[in-house]
C-alpha positions as a Python dict, from the first residue, in 0.01 Angstrom:
ca = {
    (1, 'X'): (0, 0, 0),
    (2, 'X'): (181, 305, -128),
    (3, 'X'): (89, 638, -191),
    (4, 'X'): (261, 924, -378),
    (5, 'X'): (426, 1201, -161),
    (6, 'X'): (164, 1443, -258),
    (7, 'X'): (-136, 1230, -232),
    (8, 'X'): (-355, 1054, 42),
    (9, 'X'): (-461, 674, 76),
    (10, 'X'): (-776, 826, 239),
    (11, 'X'): (-863, 1181, 248),
    (12, 'X'): (-1193, 1392, 322),
    (13, 'X'): (-1448, 1458, 75),
    (14, 'X'): (-1609, 1760, 157),
    (15, 'X'): (-1835, 1732, -163),
    (16, 'X'): (-1999, 1418, -21),
    (17, 'X'): (-2381, 1525, -4),
    (18, 'X'): (-2439, 1293, 302),
    (19, 'X'): (-2187, 1470, 519),
    (20, 'X'): (-2348, 1818, 506),
    (21, 'X'): (-2701, 1985, 464),
    (22, 'X'): (-2775, 2334, 376),
    (23, 'X'): (-2955, 2521, 634),
    (24, 'X'): (-3114, 2876, 617),
    (25, 'X'): (-3099, 3141, 881),
    (26, 'X'): (-2981, 3492, 966),
    (27, 'X'): (-2647, 3653, 1019),
    (28, 'X'): (-2546, 3906, 1295),
    (29, 'X'): (-2710, 4193, 1045),
    (30, 'X'): (-3054, 4025, 1025),
    (31, 'X'): (-2968, 3931, 666),
    (32, 'X'): (-3094, 3583, 545),
    (33, 'X'): (-2801, 3328, 498),
    (34, 'X'): (-2761, 2984, 407),
    (35, 'X'): (-2482, 2784, 537),
    (36, 'X'): (-2353, 2410, 525),
    (37, 'X'): (-2377, 2224, 857),
    (38, 'X'): (-2227, 1900, 954),
    (39, 'X'): (-2462, 1598, 964),
    (40, 'X'): (-2422, 1365, 1272),
    (41, 'X'): (-2577, 1024, 1286),
    (42, 'X'): (-2606, 767, 1555),
    (43, 'X'): (-2421, 437, 1492),
    (44, 'X'): (-2460, 140, 1738),
    (45, 'X'): (-2150, -98, 1748),
    (46, 'X'): (-2167, -465, 1829),
    (47, 'X'): (-1900, -714, 1904),
    (48, 'X'): (-2030, -1052, 1809),
    (49, 'X'): (-2375, -1070, 1976),
    (50, 'X'): (-2309, -808, 2247),
    (51, 'X'): (-2418, -437, 2193),
    (52, 'X'): (-2101, -232, 2311),
    (53, 'X'): (-2194, 140, 2242),
    (54, 'X'): (-2380, 398, 2040),
    (55, 'X'): (-2175, 654, 1876),
    (56, 'X'): (-2262, 978, 1726),
    (57, 'X'): (-2057, 1013, 1407),
    (58, 'X'): (-2080, 1149, 1047),
    (59, 'X'): (-2066, 783, 953),
    (60, 'X'): (-1851, 803, 654),
    (61, 'X'): (-1653, 491, 740),
    (62, 'X'): (-1863, 265, 979),
    (63, 'X'): (-1647, -35, 946),
    (64, 'X'): (-1319, 128, 1035),
    (65, 'X'): (-1480, 319, 1323),
    (66, 'X'): (-1621, -9, 1480),
    (67, 'X'): (-1280, -185, 1434),
    (68, 'X'): (-1085, 86, 1581),
    (69, 'X'): (-1325, 169, 1863),
    (70, 'X'): (-1309, -199, 1971),
    (71, 'X'): (-922, -185, 1950),
    (72, 'X'): (-874, 112, 2151),
    (73, 'X'): (-1119, -15, 2417),
    (74, 'X'): (-917, -324, 2441),
    (75, 'X'): (-1208, -539, 2338),
    (76, 'X'): (-1033, -648, 2020),
    (77, 'X'): (-689, -751, 2022),
    (78, 'X'): (-438, -693, 1730),
    (79, 'X'): (-396, -1053, 1688),
    (80, 'X'): (-782, -1139, 1686),
    (81, 'X'): (-908, -1328, 1359),
    (82, 'X'): (-1197, -1093, 1247),
    (83, 'X'): (-1435, -1293, 1041),
    (84, 'X'): (-1666, -1049, 931),
    (85, 'X'): (-1787, -658, 980),
    (86, 'X'): (-2124, -628, 882),
    (87, 'X'): (-2289, -278, 836),
    (88, 'X'): (-2667, -225, 791),
    (89, 'X'): (-2736, 123, 703),
    (90, 'X'): (-3085, 124, 756),
    (91, 'X'): (-3066, -3, 1101),
    (92, 'X'): (-2739, 209, 1169),
    (93, 'X'): (-2569, -92, 1324),
    (94, 'X'): (-2218, -241, 1255),
    (95, 'X'): (-2135, -588, 1393),
    (96, 'X'): (-1783, -694, 1426),
    (97, 'X'): (-1734, -1086, 1448),
    (98, 'X'): (-1425, -1245, 1569),
    (99, 'X'): (-1328, -1641, 1580),
    (100, 'X'): (-1268, -1555, 1960),
    (101, 'X'): (-1567, -1581, 2183),
    (102, 'X'): (-1615, -1248, 2372),
    (103, 'X'): (-1809, -1133, 2679),
    (104, 'X'): (-1747, -782, 2820),
    (105, 'X'): (-2060, -751, 3050),
    (106, 'X'): (-1855, -645, 3356),
    (107, 'X'): (-1612, -424, 3154),
    (108, 'X'): (-1924, -229, 3015),
    (109, 'X'): (-2016, -130, 3382),
    (110, 'X'): (-1707, 67, 3415),
    (111, 'X'): (-1782, 342, 3196),
    (112, 'X'): (-1580, 673, 3177),
    (113, 'X'): (-1711, 989, 2980),
    (114, 'X'): (-1402, 1156, 2833),
    (115, 'X'): (-1355, 1508, 2773),
    (116, 'X'): (-1372, 1498, 2394),
    (117, 'X'): (-1636, 1664, 2186),
    (118, 'X'): (-1939, 1443, 2101),
    (119, 'X'): (-1895, 1300, 2474),
    (120, 'X'): (-1640, 1013, 2407),
    (121, 'X'): (-1660, 705, 2624),
    (122, 'X'): (-1385, 466, 2758),
    (123, 'X'): (-1386, 170, 2957),
    (124, 'X'): (-1206, 114, 3287),
    (125, 'X'): (-882, -86, 3220),
    (126, 'X'): (-711, 137, 2985),
    (127, 'X'): (-458, 290, 3200),
    (128, 'X'): (-259, -35, 3206),
    (129, 'X'): (-138, 46, 2859),
    (130, 'X'): (59, 339, 2973),
    (131, 'X'): (229, 122, 3253),
    (132, 'X'): (335, -136, 3001),
    (133, 'X'): (400, 92, 2709),
    (134, 'X'): (713, 5, 2505),
    (135, 'X'): (693, 255, 2223),
    (136, 'X'): (975, 223, 1942),
    (137, 'X'): (1263, 453, 1891),
    (138, 'X'): (1175, 699, 1626),
    (139, 'X'): (1275, 1048, 1483),
    (140, 'X'): (1083, 1338, 1412),
    (141, 'X'): (1280, 1603, 1190),
    (142, 'X'): (1137, 1935, 1188),
    (143, 'X'): (1160, 1973, 825),
    (144, 'X'): (900, 1696, 809),
    (145, 'X'): (683, 1859, 1073),
    (146, 'X'): (658, 2184, 896),
    (147, 'X'): (610, 2033, 544),
    (148, 'X'): (336, 1791, 701),
    (149, 'X'): (148, 2060, 891),
    (150, 'X'): (138, 2283, 579),
    (151, 'X'): (-12, 1998, 361),
    (152, 'X'): (-271, 1903, 632),
    (153, 'X'): (-391, 2275, 661),
    (154, 'X'): (-422, 2311, 300),
    (155, 'X'): (-604, 1993, 223),
    (156, 'X'): (-981, 2051, 127),
    (157, 'X'): (-1163, 1918, 438),
    (158, 'X'): (-1515, 1910, 606),
    (159, 'X'): (-1390, 2142, 852),
    (160, 'X'): (-1309, 2417, 583),
    (161, 'X'): (-1648, 2348, 424),
    (162, 'X'): (-1857, 2344, 730),
    (163, 'X'): (-1666, 2325, 1070),
    (164, 'X'): (-1797, 2160, 1373),
    (165, 'X'): (-1561, 1890, 1317),
    (166, 'X'): (-1206, 1749, 1430),
    (167, 'X'): (-940, 1590, 1180),
    (168, 'X'): (-682, 1337, 1251),
    (169, 'X'): (-409, 1227, 1026),
    (170, 'X'): (-182, 944, 1007),
    (171, 'X'): (159, 1020, 834),
    (172, 'X'): (492, 884, 768),
    (173, 'X'): (775, 1139, 768),
    (174, 'X'): (643, 1442, 590),
    (175, 'X'): (383, 1225, 391),
    (176, 'X'): (17, 1254, 528),
    (177, 'X'): (-146, 899, 433),
    (178, 'X'): (-484, 879, 593),
    (179, 'X'): (-704, 1197, 696),
    (180, 'X'): (-1013, 1116, 897),
    (181, 'X'): (-1263, 1370, 1027),
    (182, 'X'): (-1561, 1322, 1271),
    (183, 'X'): (-1759, 1532, 1518),
    (184, 'X'): (-1546, 1382, 1792),
    (185, 'X'): (-1165, 1363, 1784),
    (186, 'X'): (-1197, 998, 1944),
    (187, 'X'): (-1407, 881, 1632),
    (188, 'X'): (-1141, 1017, 1398),
    (189, 'X'): (-859, 839, 1601),
    (190, 'X'): (-1061, 536, 1616),
    (191, 'X'): (-1123, 525, 1232),
    (192, 'X'): (-751, 542, 1176),
    (193, 'X'): (-711, 262, 1417),
    (194, 'X'): (-944, 57, 1238),
    (195, 'X'): (-796, 134, 905),
    (196, 'X'): (-447, 42, 1012),
    (197, 'X'): (-583, -298, 1145),
    (198, 'X'): (-783, -386, 836),
    (199, 'X'): (-476, -323, 633),
    (200, 'X'): (-191, -454, 858),
    (201, 'X'): (-8, -115, 875),
    (202, 'X'): (274, -76, 1121),
    (203, 'X'): (293, 179, 1375),
    (204, 'X'): (646, 216, 1468),
    (205, 'X'): (764, 458, 1192),
    (206, 'X'): (425, 679, 1183),
    (207, 'X'): (337, 1007, 1330),
    (208, 'X'): (-9, 1101, 1430),
    (209, 'X'): (-160, 1446, 1401),
    (210, 'X'): (-462, 1588, 1566),
    (211, 'X'): (-668, 1925, 1536),
    (212, 'X'): (-786, 1864, 1886),
    (213, 'X'): (-655, 1903, 2251),
    (214, 'X'): (-384, 1683, 2379),
    (215, 'X'): (-578, 1503, 2658),
    (216, 'X'): (-523, 1197, 2847),
    (217, 'X'): (-760, 984, 2614),
    (218, 'X'): (-559, 1116, 2309),
    (219, 'X'): (-237, 987, 2460),
    (220, 'X'): (-374, 668, 2569),
    (221, 'X'): (-516, 592, 2236),
    (222, 'X'): (-195, 685, 2047),
    (223, 'X'): (10, 480, 2293),
    (224, 'X'): (-212, 185, 2252),
    (225, 'X'): (-186, 222, 1877),
    (226, 'X'): (184, 204, 1910),
    (227, 'X'): (263, 525, 1733),
    (228, 'X'): (554, 705, 1898),
    (229, 'X'): (478, 1052, 1810),
    (230, 'X'): (156, 1269, 1861),
    (231, 'X'): (135, 1609, 1718),
    (232, 'X'): (-171, 1881, 1750),
    (233, 'X'): (-224, 2237, 1643),
    (234, 'X'): (-412, 2260, 1987),
    (235, 'X'): (-300, 2268, 2357),
    (236, 'X'): (-243, 2026, 2634),
    (237, 'X'): (-406, 1906, 2946),
    (238, 'X'): (-161, 1828, 3254),
    (239, 'X'): (-262, 1467, 3281),
    (240, 'X'): (-216, 1428, 2903),
    (241, 'X'): (148, 1558, 2946),
    (242, 'X'): (193, 1322, 3273),
    (243, 'X'): (83, 997, 3077),
    (244, 'X'): (294, 1101, 2770),
    (245, 'X'): (594, 1119, 2983),
    (246, 'X'): (536, 785, 3155),
    (247, 'X'): (490, 616, 2827),
    (248, 'X'): (785, 807, 2667),
    (249, 'X'): (552, 929, 2398),
    (250, 'X'): (681, 1240, 2195),
    (251, 'X'): (395, 1511, 2255),
    (252, 'X'): (384, 1813, 2057),
    (253, 'X'): (131, 2095, 2061),
    (254, 'X'): (44, 2426, 1952),
    (255, 'X'): (182, 2320, 1607),
    (256, 'X'): (114, 2632, 1384),
    (257, 'X'): (321, 2788, 1111),
    (258, 'X'): (684, 2779, 1234),
    (259, 'X'): (584, 2748, 1605),
    (260, 'X'): (534, 2433, 1822),
    (261, 'X'): (601, 2327, 2183),
    (262, 'X'): (715, 1982, 2282),
    (263, 'X'): (659, 1879, 2643),
    (264, 'X'): (743, 1502, 2632),
    (265, 'X'): (976, 1262, 2424),
    (266, 'X'): (1191, 1586, 2302),
    (267, 'X'): (1488, 1335, 2265),
    (268, 'X'): (1331, 1215, 1938),
    (269, 'X'): (1321, 1568, 1761),
    (270, 'X'): (1608, 1668, 1516),
    (271, 'X'): (1628, 2038, 1463),
    (272, 'X'): (1717, 2042, 1094),
    (273, 'X'): (1488, 2302, 961),
    (274, 'X'): (1616, 2673, 912),
    (275, 'X'): (1323, 2871, 1045),
    (276, 'X'): (1386, 3171, 806),
    (277, 'X'): (1243, 2925, 525),
    (278, 'X'): (911, 2848, 709),
    (279, 'X'): (615, 3072, 667),
    (280, 'X'): (359, 3134, 953),
    (281, 'X'): (13, 2980, 893),
    (282, 'X'): (-215, 3178, 661),
    (283, 'X'): (-547, 3349, 810),
    (284, 'X'): (-752, 3120, 554),
    (285, 'X'): (-637, 2809, 716),
    (286, 'X'): (-615, 2942, 1072),
    (287, 'X'): (-842, 2740, 1316),
    (288, 'X'): (-959, 2776, 1663),
    (289, 'X'): (-722, 2785, 1950),
    (290, 'X'): (-501, 3042, 1754),
    (291, 'X'): (-455, 3274, 2059),
    (292, 'X'): (-139, 3083, 2134),
    (293, 'X'): (35, 3206, 1816),
    (294, 'X'): (82, 3555, 1957),
}
């Protein structure tokens, strides 16, 4: 599975008519306006015969979302044999079937609501992944980082079309490979995890990029996926930083234009880029949380 340096294997399709609706209203002057808004739908995920969760999602890749969610909740193992992923659009249900018998009744009682948009949910035993983390040695050249963030910010996306959405990108060096969007960043992460599982893509040489905050949930999921470098254009939470340091995850936030801050795993960074040749982020592609640029 290969991609050209200037192309994605999966990328947003803001022209997909299923993902937005045109809605009429008025603006601050009272003038009539019509604008695009993001459509969210309920999707119920089953593992074999057991209902696991109902997620609010744009539902563009339900099979990847289901696989990734189950992986990141430690309900599906990387070595599990998946015998089928069945999606019923009319019922808004996706069923993941495995050779291994599963029963997570007790685990489902230990539900924790996360800080993510669209109210993400995790289940009780995920912290152990931080204690046992063995992330691979890796390198992040600043020349890759600046090139990568520029490519991502200038890619046509649902965010630029309608807003109210988060994006996550899987990259190799300065090449963005998979760009997923959703109403909650946790969904976008899970869709990438599901894609990686489906196509057996290794994680040790990858970079993970998100538009959302670097929270404990983002750190835990990135570590669980085995990716050694996590980058965001947004800021940090204290617990996210603490967990990243425990797991030796390289954690980079406020990455916009020529600026960034690294609060964990700084030893992986190679400062090879002359900042005189890096442009600041243009106003056209500036997103929320830009206050930290000043």
